[in-house]
N, CA, C, O and the ligand as a Tripos MOL2 file, in Angstrom:
@<TRIPOS>MOLECULE
protein
  265   263    67     0     0
PROTEIN
NO_CHARGES

@<TRIPOS>ATOM
      1 N          48.3320   44.7720  258.4940 N.3       1 MET1
      2 CA         46.9150   44.5780  258.7710 C.3       1 MET1
      3 C          46.4820   43.1460  258.4480 C.2       1 MET1
      4 O          45.2940   42.8760  258.2660 O.2       1 MET1
      5 N          47.4290   42.2540  258.3810 N.am      2 THR2
      6 CA         47.0700   40.8690  258.1010 C.3       2 THR2
      7 C          46.9880   40.0980  259.4040 C.2       2 THR2
      8 O          47.6520   40.4440  260.3810 O.2       2 THR2
      9 N          46.1830   39.0660  259.4170 N.am      3 ASP3
     10 CA         46.0190   38.2550  260.6170 C.3       3 ASP3
     11 C          46.3270   36.7900  260.3350 C.2       3 ASP3
     12 O          45.7920   35.8920  260.9850 O.2       3 ASP3
     13 N          47.1820   36.5680  259.3730 N.am      4 GLY4
     14 CA         47.5580   35.2070  259.0500 C.3       4 GLY4
     15 C          46.7660   34.6160  257.9080 C.2       4 GLY4
     16 O          47.0540   33.5020  257.4720 O.2       4 GLY4
     17 N          45.7690   35.3410  257.4110 N.am      5 GLY5
     18 CA         44.9880   34.8550  256.2890 C.3       5 GLY5
     19 C          45.7370   35.0610  254.9900 C.2       5 GLY5
     20 O          46.8500   35.5870  254.9850 O.2       5 GLY5
     21 N          45.1340   34.6520  253.8990 N.am      6 PRO6
     22 CA         45.7940   34.8430  252.6080 C.3       6 PRO6
     23 C          45.9620   36.3150  252.2850 C.2       6 PRO6
     24 O          45.1230   37.1410  252.6450 O.2       6 PRO6
     25 N          47.0510   36.6380  251.6020 N.am      7 LEU7
     26 CA         47.3180   38.0230  251.2290 C.3       7 LEU7
     27 C          46.2980   38.4940  250.2070 C.2       7 LEU7
     28 O          45.7900   39.6120  250.2890 O.2       7 LEU7
     29 N          46.0090   37.6450  249.2610 N.am      8 VAL8
     30 CA         45.0120   37.9560  248.2500 C.3       8 VAL8
     31 C          44.1100   36.7320  248.1160 C.2       8 VAL8
     32 O          44.5410   35.6150  248.4010 O.2       8 VAL8
     33 N          42.8590   36.9290  247.6830 N.am      9 PRO9
     34 CA         41.9680   35.7830  247.5320 C.3       9 PRO9
     35 C          42.5680   34.7480  246.5790 C.2       9 PRO9
     36 O          43.1020   35.1020  245.5280 O.2       9 PRO9
     37 N          42.4770   33.4630  246.9530 N.am     10 PRO10
     38 CA         43.0920   32.4180  246.1160 C.3      10 PRO10
     39 C          42.6120   32.4510  244.6700 C.2      10 PRO10
     40 O          43.3870   32.1720  243.7560 O.2      10 PRO10
     41 N          41.3480   32.7870  244.4550 N.am     11 LYS11
     42 CA         40.8490   32.8420  243.0710 C.3      11 LYS11
     43 C          41.5250   33.9600  242.2850 C.2      11 LYS11
     44 O          41.7630   33.8400  241.0830 O.2      11 LYS11
     45 N          41.8270   35.0470  242.9880 N.am     12 LEU12
     46 CA         42.5280   36.1450  242.3180 C.3      12 LEU12
     47 C          43.9780   35.7500  242.0490 C.2      12 LEU12
     48 O          44.5130   35.9980  240.9680 O.2      12 LEU12
     49 N          44.5950   35.1410  243.0330 N.am     13 LEU13
     50 CA         45.9850   34.7370  242.8670 C.3      13 LEU13
     51 C          46.1260   33.7710  241.6910 C.2      13 LEU13
     52 O          47.1200   33.8030  240.9640 O.2      13 LEU13
     53 N          45.1280   32.9210  241.5160 N.am     14 ALA14
     54 CA         45.2050   31.8980  240.4660 C.3      14 ALA14
     55 C          45.2540   32.5050  239.0700 C.2      14 ALA14
     56 O          45.8190   31.9060  238.1550 O.2      14 ALA14
     57 N          44.6660   33.6880  238.8960 N.am     15 ILE15
     58 CA         44.6370   34.2880  237.5590 C.3      15 ILE15
     59 C          45.6900   35.3690  237.3860 C.2      15 ILE15
     60 O          45.8510   35.9200  236.2970 O.2      15 ILE15
     61 N          46.4090   35.6730  238.4670 N.am     16 MET16
     62 CA         47.4390   36.7020  238.3610 C.3      16 MET16
     63 C          48.7090   36.0920  237.7690 C.2      16 MET16
     64 O          49.0150   34.9170  237.9700 O.2      16 MET16
     65 N          49.4260   36.9200  237.0450 N.am     17 GLN17
     66 CA         50.6780   36.4920  236.4340 C.3      17 GLN17
     67 C          51.7660   37.4950  236.7560 C.2      17 GLN17
     68 O          51.4930   38.6650  237.0230 O.2      17 GLN17
     69 N          52.9900   37.0290  236.7280 N.am     18 CYS18
     70 CA         54.1230   37.9210  236.8360 C.3      18 CYS18
     71 C          54.1400   38.8460  235.6260 C.2      18 CYS18
     72 O          54.1260   38.3640  234.4930 O.2      18 CYS18
     73 N          54.1700   40.1610  235.8340 N.am     19 PRO19
     74 CA         54.1950   41.0790  234.6960 C.3      19 PRO19
     75 C          55.5030   41.0370  233.9120 C.2      19 PRO19
     76 O          55.5740   41.5350  232.7890 O.2      19 PRO19
     77 N          56.5210   40.4530  234.4950 N.am     20 ALA20
     78 CA         57.8120   40.3890  233.8100 C.3      20 ALA20
     79 C          57.9000   39.1810  232.8790 C.2      20 ALA20
     80 O          58.4440   39.2760  231.7790 O.2      20 ALA20
     81 N          57.3580   38.0360  233.3290 N.am     21 CYS21
     82 CA         57.5600   36.8080  232.5620 C.3      21 CYS21
     83 C          56.2910   35.9710  232.4490 C.2      21 CYS21
     84 O          56.3210   34.8790  231.8800 O.2      21 CYS21
     85 N          55.1850   36.4620  232.9780 N.am     22 THR22
     86 CA         53.8870   35.7670  232.9990 C.3      22 THR22
     87 C          53.9430   34.4420  233.7600 C.2      22 THR22
     88 O          53.1100   33.5650  233.5350 O.2      22 THR22
     89 N          54.9060   34.2950  234.6450 N.am     23 GLY23
     90 CA         54.9860   33.1010  235.4790 C.3      23 GLY23
     91 C          53.9200   33.1140  236.5670 C.2      23 GLY23
     92 O          53.2860   34.1370  236.8250 O.2      23 GLY23
     93 N          53.7350   31.9670  237.1940 N.am     24 ALA24
     94 CA         52.7670   31.8420  238.2820 C.3      24 ALA24
     95 C          53.3250   32.4900  239.5440 C.2      24 ALA24
     96 O          54.5340   32.5280  239.7690 O.2      24 ALA24
     97 N          52.3990   33.0010  240.3600 N.am     25 LEU25
     98 CA         52.7930   33.6850  241.5820 C.3      25 LEU25
     99 C          52.3880   32.8650  242.7940 C.2      25 LEU25
    100 O          51.3810   32.1580  242.7770 O.2      25 LEU25
    101 N          53.1910   32.9730  243.8470 N.am     26 SER26
    102 CA         52.8270   32.3500  245.1110 C.3      26 SER26
    103 C          53.0420   33.3660  246.2240 C.2      26 SER26
    104 O          53.8390   34.2950  246.0910 O.2      26 SER26
    105 N          52.3150   33.1730  247.3290 N.am     27 GLU27
    106 CA         52.3870   34.1320  248.4140 C.3      27 GLU27
    107 C          53.5950   33.8850  249.3050 C.2      27 GLU27
    108 O          54.0110   32.7510  249.5410 O.2      27 GLU27
    109 N          54.1390   34.9940  249.7880 N.am     28 ARG28
    110 CA         55.1720   34.9380  250.8220 C.3      28 ARG28
    111 C          54.6720   35.7830  251.9790 C.2      28 ARG28
    112 O          54.3830   36.9640  251.7870 O.2      28 ARG28
    113 N          54.5630   35.2220  253.1640 N.am     29 PRO29
    114 CA         53.9130   35.9490  254.2580 C.3      29 PRO29
    115 C          54.7350   37.0690  254.8630 C.2      29 PRO29
    116 O          54.1710   38.0780  255.2870 O.2      29 PRO29
    117 N          56.0550   36.9230  254.9180 N.am     30 ASP30
    118 CA         56.8280   37.8820  255.6880 C.3      30 ASP30
    119 C          58.1820   38.1340  255.0570 C.2      30 ASP30
    120 O          59.0310   37.2430  255.0600 O.2      30 ASP30
    121 N          58.4090   39.3220  254.5170 N.am     31 PRO31
    122 CA         57.4230   40.3950  254.3830 C.3      31 PRO31
    123 C          56.4140   40.0360  253.3040 C.2      31 PRO31
    124 O          56.7310   39.3000  252.3700 O.2      31 PRO31
    125 N          55.1950   40.5570  253.4310 N.am     32 PRO32
    126 CA         54.1440   40.1540  252.4910 C.3      32 PRO32
    127 C          54.4990   40.5010  251.0570 C.2      32 PRO32
    128 O          54.8080   41.6470  250.7310 O.2      32 PRO32
    129 N          54.4470   39.4890  250.2120 N.am     33 ALA33
    130 CA         54.7810   39.6800  248.8120 C.3      33 ALA33
    131 C          54.2290   38.5170  248.0070 C.2      33 ALA33
    132 O          53.9060   37.4560  248.5430 O.2      33 ALA33
    133 N          54.1320   38.7470  246.7020 N.am     34 LEU34
    134 CA         53.8070   37.6730  245.7740 C.3      34 LEU34
    135 C          55.0680   37.3660  244.9890 C.2      34 LEU34
    136 O          55.6360   38.2410  244.3350 O.2      34 LEU34
    137 N          55.4990   36.1220  245.0600 N.am     35 VAL35
    138 CA         56.7740   35.7400  244.4700 C.3      35 VAL35
    139 C          56.5260   34.9380  243.2030 C.2      35 VAL35
    140 O          55.7330   33.9970  243.1930 O.2      35 VAL35
    141 N          57.2140   35.3210  242.1350 N.am     36 CYS36
    142 CA         57.1140   34.5970  240.8760 C.3      36 CYS36
    143 C          57.9110   33.3000  240.9750 C.2      36 CYS36
    144 O          59.0760   33.2920  241.3740 O.2      36 CYS36
    145 N          57.2520   32.2090  240.6020 N.am     37 SER37
    146 CA         57.9310   30.9150  240.6810 C.3      37 SER37
    147 C          58.8860   30.7170  239.5190 C.2      37 SER37
    148 O          59.6590   29.7600  239.5030 O.2      37 SER37
    149 N          58.8360   31.6060  238.5590 N.am     38 ASP38
    150 CA         59.6580   31.4490  237.3610 C.3      38 ASP38
    151 C          60.9170   32.3160  237.4390 C.2      38 ASP38
    152 O          62.0320   31.7940  237.4220 O.2      38 ASP38
    153 N          60.7400   33.6400  237.5260 N.am     39 CYS39
    154 CA         61.8950   34.5260  237.5320 C.3      39 CYS39
    155 C          62.3190   34.9160  238.9480 C.2      39 CYS39
    156 O          63.4030   35.4670  239.1330 O.2      39 CYS39
    157 N          61.4800   34.6390  239.9480 N.am     40 GLY40
    158 CA         61.8610   34.8800  241.3310 C.3      40 GLY40
    159 C          61.6130   36.2860  241.8270 C.2      40 GLY40
    160 O          61.9200   36.6010  242.9770 O.2      40 GLY40
    161 N          61.0580   37.1450  240.9690 N.am     41 ARG41
    162 CA         60.7590   38.4960  241.4370 C.3      41 ARG41
    163 C          59.6950   38.4350  242.5380 C.2      41 ARG41
    164 O          58.7870   37.6050  242.4940 O.2      41 ARG41
    165 N          59.8240   39.3280  243.5240 N.am     42 ALA42
    166 CA         58.8840   39.3860  244.6320 C.3      42 ALA42
    167 C          58.1670   40.7320  244.5870 C.2      42 ALA42
    168 O          58.7860   41.7850  244.7310 O.2      42 ALA42
    169 N          56.8520   40.6790  244.3850 N.am     43 TYR43
    170 CA         56.0550   41.8980  244.3040 C.3      43 TYR43
    171 C          55.4580   42.1970  245.6660 C.2      43 TYR43
    172 O          54.7510   41.3570  246.2210 O.2      43 TYR43
    173 N          55.7240   43.3710  246.2180 N.am     44 PRO44
    174 CA         55.2550   43.6780  247.5620 C.3      44 PRO44
    175 C          53.7420   43.7960  247.6190 C.2      44 PRO44
    176 O          53.1030   44.2280  246.6600 O.2      44 PRO44
    177 N          53.1680   43.4030  248.7690 N.am     45 VAL45
    178 CA         51.7470   43.5930  249.0260 C.3      45 VAL45
    179 C          51.6270   44.6530  250.1050 C.2      45 VAL45
    180 O          52.0420   44.4460  251.2460 O.2      45 VAL45
    181 N          51.0570   45.7880  249.7350 N.am     46 ARG46
    182 CA         50.9640   46.9160  250.6520 C.3      46 ARG46
    183 C          49.5070   47.1630  251.0120 C.2      46 ARG46
    184 O          48.6780   47.4350  250.1440 O.2      46 ARG46
    185 N          49.2050   47.0660  252.3090 N.am     47 ASP47
    186 CA         47.8370   47.2650  252.7840 C.3      47 ASP47
    187 C          46.8610   46.3500  252.0540 C.2      47 ASP47
    188 O          45.7290   46.7360  251.7620 O.2      47 ASP47
    189 N          47.3120   45.1400  251.7650 N.am     48 GLY48
    190 CA         46.4520   44.1690  251.1180 C.3      48 GLY48
    191 C          46.3690   44.2930  249.6130 C.2      48 GLY48
    192 O          45.6420   43.5380  248.9670 O.2      48 GLY48
    193 N          47.1070   45.2380  249.0430 N.am     49 ILE49
    194 CA         47.0710   45.4660  247.6070 C.3      49 ILE49
    195 C          48.3930   45.0030  246.9960 C.2      49 ILE49
    196 O          49.4450   45.5510  247.3230 O.2      49 ILE49
    197 N          48.3560   44.0060  246.1170 N.am     50 PRO50
    198 CA         49.5930   43.6130  245.4470 C.3      50 PRO50
    199 C          50.0650   44.7000  244.4890 C.2      50 PRO50
    200 O          49.2850   45.2080  243.6830 O.2      50 PRO50
    201 N          51.3320   45.0490  244.5790 N.am     51 VAL51
    202 CA         51.9080   46.0610  243.6990 C.3      51 VAL51
    203 C          52.6020   45.3240  242.5560 C.2      51 VAL51
    204 O          53.7540   44.9050  242.6680 O.2      51 VAL51
    205 N          51.8680   45.1790  241.4550 N.am     52 MET52
    206 CA         52.3770   44.3650  240.3470 C.3      52 MET52
    207 C          53.1170   45.2370  239.3450 C.2      52 MET52
    208 O          52.7320   45.3430  238.1810 O.2      52 MET52
    209 N          54.1760   45.8510  239.8200 N.am     53 LEU53
    210 CA         54.9930   46.6980  238.9640 C.3      53 LEU53
    211 C          56.4080   46.1330  238.9350 C.2      53 LEU53
    212 O          57.0060   45.8670  239.9780 O.2      53 LEU53
    213 N          56.9330   45.9550  237.7310 N.am     54 ILE54
    214 CA         58.2640   45.3640  237.6040 C.3      54 ILE54
    215 C          59.2960   46.2070  238.3410 C.2      54 ILE54
    216 O          60.2180   45.6750  238.9590 O.2      54 ILE54
    217 N          59.1350   47.5180  238.2710 N.am     55 GLU55
    218 CA         60.1320   48.3770  238.9070 C.3      55 GLU55
    219 C          60.0300   48.3760  240.4330 C.2      55 GLU55
    220 O          60.9460   48.8270  241.1210 O.2      55 GLU55
    221 N          58.9130   47.8660  240.9600 N.am     56 GLU56
    222 CA         58.7530   47.7770  242.4120 C.3      56 GLU56
    223 C          59.1680   46.4160  242.9520 C.2      56 GLU56
    224 O          59.2530   46.2330  244.1660 O.2      56 GLU56
    225 N          59.4240   45.4770  242.0820 N.am     57 ALA57
    226 CA         59.6830   44.1130  242.5240 C.3      57 ALA57
    227 C          61.1050   43.9530  243.0350 C.2      57 ALA57
    228 O          62.0380   44.5990  242.5570 O.2      57 ALA57
    229 N          61.2420   43.0750  244.0170 N.am     58 ASP58
    230 CA         62.5620   42.6680  244.4590 C.3      58 ASP58
    231 C          63.0800   41.5920  243.5140 C.2      58 ASP58
    232 O          62.4280   40.5730  243.2890 O.2      58 ASP58
    233 N          64.2490   41.8370  242.9750 N.am     59 VAL59
    234 CA         64.8440   40.8630  242.0630 C.3      59 VAL59
    235 C          65.7910   39.9770  242.8470 C.2      59 VAL59
    236 O          66.5850   40.4820  243.6390 O.2      59 VAL59
    237 N          65.7290   38.6810  242.6500 N.am     60 PRO60
    238 CA         66.6380   37.7880  243.3540 C.3      60 PRO60
    239 C          68.0910   38.1060  243.0260 C.2      60 PRO60
    240 O          68.4120   38.5270  241.9150 O.2      60 PRO60
    241 N          68.9540   37.9000  243.9990 N.am     61 ALA61
    242 CA         70.3440   38.3250  243.8790 C.3      61 ALA61
    243 C          71.2370   37.2510  243.2730 C.2      61 ALA61
    244 O          72.4240   37.1680  243.5890 O.2      61 ALA61
    245 N          70.6590   36.4260  242.3980 N.am     62 ASP62
    246 CA         71.4710   35.3440  241.8250 C.3      62 ASP62
    247 C          71.7510   35.5660  240.3490 C.2      62 ASP62
    248 O          71.7940   34.6220  239.5600 O.2      62 ASP62
    249 N          71.9380   36.8190  239.9900 N.am     63 GLY63
    250 CA         72.3520   37.0990  238.6310 C.3      63 GLY63
    251 C          71.2700   37.7100  237.7720 C.2      63 GLY63
    252 O          71.5560   38.2560  236.7060 O.2      63 GLY63
    253 N          70.0050   37.6250  238.2290 N.am     64 HIS64
    254 CA         68.9240   38.2130  237.4650 C.3      64 HIS64
    255 C          68.8290   39.7020  237.7770 C.2      64 HIS64
    256 O          68.1730   40.0900  238.7440 O.2      64 HIS64
    257 N          69.4530   40.5130  236.9970 N.am     65 THR65
    258 CA         69.3310   41.9390  237.1880 C.3      65 THR65
    259 C          68.7000   42.5570  235.9470 C.2      65 THR65
    260 O          69.0270   42.1880  234.8190 O.2      65 THR65
    261 N          67.8050   43.4880  236.1680 N.am     66 ALA66
    262 CA         67.0870   44.0880  235.0500 C.3      66 ALA66
    263 C          67.9580   45.1020  234.3270 C.2      66 ALA66
    264 O          67.5170   45.7120  233.3530 O.2      66 ALA66
    265 ZN         58.3850   36.2600  236.7030 Zn       67 ZN67
@<TRIPOS>BOND
     1     1     2 1
     2     2     3 1
     3     3     4 2
     4     3     5 am
     5     5     6 1
     6     6     7 1
     7     7     8 2
     8     7     9 am
     9     9    10 1
    10    10    11 1
    11    11    12 2
    12    11    13 am
    13    13    14 1
    14    14    15 1
    15    15    16 2
    16    15    17 am
    17    17    18 1
    18    18    19 1
    19    19    20 2
    20    19    21 am
    21    21    22 1
    22    22    23 1
    23    23    24 2
    24    23    25 am
    25    25    26 1
    26    26    27 1
    27    27    28 2
    28    27    29 am
    29    29    30 1
    30    30    31 1
    31    31    32 2
    32    31    33 am
    33    33    34 1
    34    34    35 1
    35    35    36 2
    36    35    37 am
    37    37    38 1
    38    38    39 1
    39    39    40 2
    40    39    41 am
    41    41    42 1
    42    42    43 1
    43    43    44 2
    44    43    45 am
    45    45    46 1
    46    46    47 1
    47    47    48 2
    48    47    49 am
    49    49    50 1
    50    50    51 1
    51    51    52 2
    52    51    53 am
    53    53    54 1
    54    54    55 1
    55    55    56 2
    56    55    57 am
    57    57    58 1
    58    58    59 1
    59    59    60 2
    60    59    61 am
    61    61    62 1
    62    62    63 1
    63    63    64 2
    64    63    65 am
    65    65    66 1
    66    66    67 1
    67    67    68 2
    68    67    69 am
    69    69    70 1
    70    70    71 1
    71    71    72 2
    72    71    73 am
    73    73    74 1
    74    74    75 1
    75    75    76 2
    76    75    77 am
    77    77    78 1
    78    78    79 1
    79    79    80 2
    80    79    81 am
    81    81    82 1
    82    82    83 1
    83    83    84 2
    84    83    85 am
    85    85    86 1
    86    86    87 1
    87    87    88 2
    88    87    89 am
    89    89    90 1
    90    90    91 1
    91    91    92 2
    92    91    93 am
    93    93    94 1
    94    94    95 1
    95    95    96 2
    96    95    97 am
    97    97    98 1
    98    98    99 1
    99    99   100 2
   100    99   101 am
   101   101   102 1
   102   102   103 1
   103   103   104 2
   104   103   105 am
   105   105   106 1
   106   106   107 1
   107   107   108 2
   108   107   109 am
   109   109   110 1
   110   110   111 1
   111   111   112 2
   112   111   113 am
   113   113   114 1
   114   114   115 1
   115   115   116 2
   116   115   117 am
   117   117   118 1
   118   118   119 1
   119   119   120 2
   120   119   121 am
   121   121   122 1
   122   122   123 1
   123   123   124 2
   124   123   125 am
   125   125   126 1
   126   126   127 1
   127   127   128 2
   128   127   129 am
   129   129   130 1
   130   130   131 1
   131   131   132 2
   132   131   133 am
   133   133   134 1
   134   134   135 1
   135   135   136 2
   136   135   137 am
   137   137   138 1
   138   138   139 1
   139   139   140 2
   140   139   141 am
   141   141   142 1
   142   142   143 1
   143   143   144 2
   144   143   145 am
   145   145   146 1
   146   146   147 1
   147   147   148 2
   148   147   149 am
   149   149   150 1
   150   150   151 1
   151   151   152 2
   152   151   153 am
   153   153   154 1
   154   154   155 1
   155   155   156 2
   156   155   157 am
   157   157   158 1
   158   158   159 1
   159   159   160 2
   160   159   161 am
   161   161   162 1
   162   162   163 1
   163   163   164 2
   164   163   165 am
   165   165   166 1
   166   166   167 1
   167   167   168 2
   168   167   169 am
   169   169   170 1
   170   170   171 1
   171   171   172 2
   172   171   173 am
   173   173   174 1
   174   174   175 1
   175   175   176 2
   176   175   177 am
   177   177   178 1
   178   178   179 1
   179   179   180 2
   180   179   181 am
   181   181   182 1
   182   182   183 1
   183   183   184 2
   184   183   185 am
   185   185   186 1
   186   186   187 1
   187   187   188 2
   188   187   189 am
   189   189   190 1
   190   190   191 1
   191   191   192 2
   192   191   193 am
   193   193   194 1
   194   194   195 1
   195   195   196 2
   196   195   197 am
   197   197   198 1
   198   198   199 1
   199   199   200 2
   200   199   201 am
   201   201   202 1
   202   202   203 1
   203   203   204 2
   204   203   205 am
   205   205   206 1
   206   206   207 1
   207   207   208 2
   208   207   209 am
   209   209   210 1
   210   210   211 1
   211   211   212 2
   212   211   213 am
   213   213   214 1
   214   214   215 1
   215   215   216 2
   216   215   217 am
   217   217   218 1
   218   218   219 1
   219   219   220 2
   220   219   221 am
   221   221   222 1
   222   222   223 1
   223   223   224 2
   224   223   225 am
   225   225   226 1
   226   226   227 1
   227   227   228 2
   228   227   229 am
   229   229   230 1
   230   230   231 1
   231   231   232 2
   232   231   233 am
   233   233   234 1
   234   234   235 1
   235   235   236 2
   236   235   237 am
   237   237   238 1
   238   238   239 1
   239   239   240 2
   240   239   241 am
   241   241   242 1
   242   242   243 1
   243   243   244 2
   244   243   245 am
   245   245   246 1
   246   246   247 1
   247   247   248 2
   248   247   249 am
   249   249   250 1
   250   250   251 1
   251   251   252 2
   252   251   253 am
   253   253   254 1
   254   254   255 1
   255   255   256 2
   256   255   257 am
   257   257   258 1
   258   258   259 1
   259   259   260 2
   260   259   261 am
   261   261   262 1
   262   262   263 1
   263   263   264 2
@<TRIPOS>SUBSTRUCTURE
     1 MET1         2 RESIDUE 1 A MET
     2 THR2         6 RESIDUE 1 A THR
     3 ASP3        10 RESIDUE 1 A ASP
     4 GLY4        14 RESIDUE 1 A GLY
     5 GLY5        18 RESIDUE 1 A GLY
     6 PRO6        22 RESIDUE 1 A PRO
     7 LEU7        26 RESIDUE 1 A LEU
     8 VAL8        30 RESIDUE 1 A VAL
     9 PRO9        34 RESIDUE 1 A PRO
    10 PRO10       38 RESIDUE 1 A PRO
    11 LYS11       42 RESIDUE 1 A LYS
    12 LEU12       46 RESIDUE 1 A LEU
    13 LEU13       50 RESIDUE 1 A LEU
    14 ALA14       54 RESIDUE 1 A ALA
    15 ILE15       58 RESIDUE 1 A ILE
    16 MET16       62 RESIDUE 1 A MET
    17 GLN17       66 RESIDUE 1 A GLN
    18 CYS18       70 RESIDUE 1 A CYS
    19 PRO19       74 RESIDUE 1 A PRO
    20 ALA20       78 RESIDUE 1 A ALA
    21 CYS21       82 RESIDUE 1 A CYS
    22 THR22       86 RESIDUE 1 A THR
    23 GLY23       90 RESIDUE 1 A GLY
    24 ALA24       94 RESIDUE 1 A ALA
    25 LEU25       98 RESIDUE 1 A LEU
    26 SER26      102 RESIDUE 1 A SER
    27 GLU27      106 RESIDUE 1 A GLU
    28 ARG28      110 RESIDUE 1 A ARG
    29 PRO29      114 RESIDUE 1 A PRO
    30 ASP30      118 RESIDUE 1 A ASP
    31 PRO31      122 RESIDUE 1 A PRO
    32 PRO32      126 RESIDUE 1 A PRO
    33 ALA33      130 RESIDUE 1 A ALA
    34 LEU34      134 RESIDUE 1 A LEU
    35 VAL35      138 RESIDUE 1 A VAL
    36 CYS36      142 RESIDUE 1 A CYS
    37 SER37      146 RESIDUE 1 A SER
    38 ASP38      150 RESIDUE 1 A ASP
    39 CYS39      154 RESIDUE 1 A CYS
    40 GLY40      158 RESIDUE 1 A GLY
    41 ARG41      162 RESIDUE 1 A ARG
    42 ALA42      166 RESIDUE 1 A ALA
    43 TYR43      170 RESIDUE 1 A TYR
    44 PRO44      174 RESIDUE 1 A PRO
    45 VAL45      178 RESIDUE 1 A VAL
    46 ARG46      182 RESIDUE 1 A ARG
    47 ASP47      186 RESIDUE 1 A ASP
    48 GLY48      190 RESIDUE 1 A GLY
    49 ILE49      194 RESIDUE 1 A ILE
    50 PRO50      198 RESIDUE 1 A PRO
    51 VAL51      202 RESIDUE 1 A VAL
    52 MET52      206 RESIDUE 1 A MET
    53 LEU53      210 RESIDUE 1 A LEU
    54 ILE54      214 RESIDUE 1 A ILE
    55 GLU55      218 RESIDUE 1 A GLU
    56 GLU56      222 RESIDUE 1 A GLU
    57 ALA57      226 RESIDUE 1 A ALA
    58 ASP58      230 RESIDUE 1 A ASP
    59 VAL59      234 RESIDUE 1 A VAL
    60 PRO60      238 RESIDUE 1 A PRO
    61 ALA61      242 RESIDUE 1 A ALA
    62 ASP62      246 RESIDUE 1 A ASP
    63 GLY63      250 RESIDUE 1 A GLY
    64 HIS64      254 RESIDUE 1 A HIS
    65 THR65      258 RESIDUE 1 A THR
    66 ALA66      262 RESIDUE 1 A ALA
    67 ZN67       265 GROUP 0 **** ****
């Protein structure tokens, strides 16, 4: 349901933190997710709602396994 706009309002994104490491998050458009710039976890955005759950996050495949 996105039309190319931001996944979440920039002001909201600015105060959100990675629940795993409190790192800063950035948007990834496809598939929609918020990606931690620190640990690399990608939190899915479903129907415009970021799912900020560690167990729902995609973990990068470079050795970081929970
Ligand atoms: Zn993180």
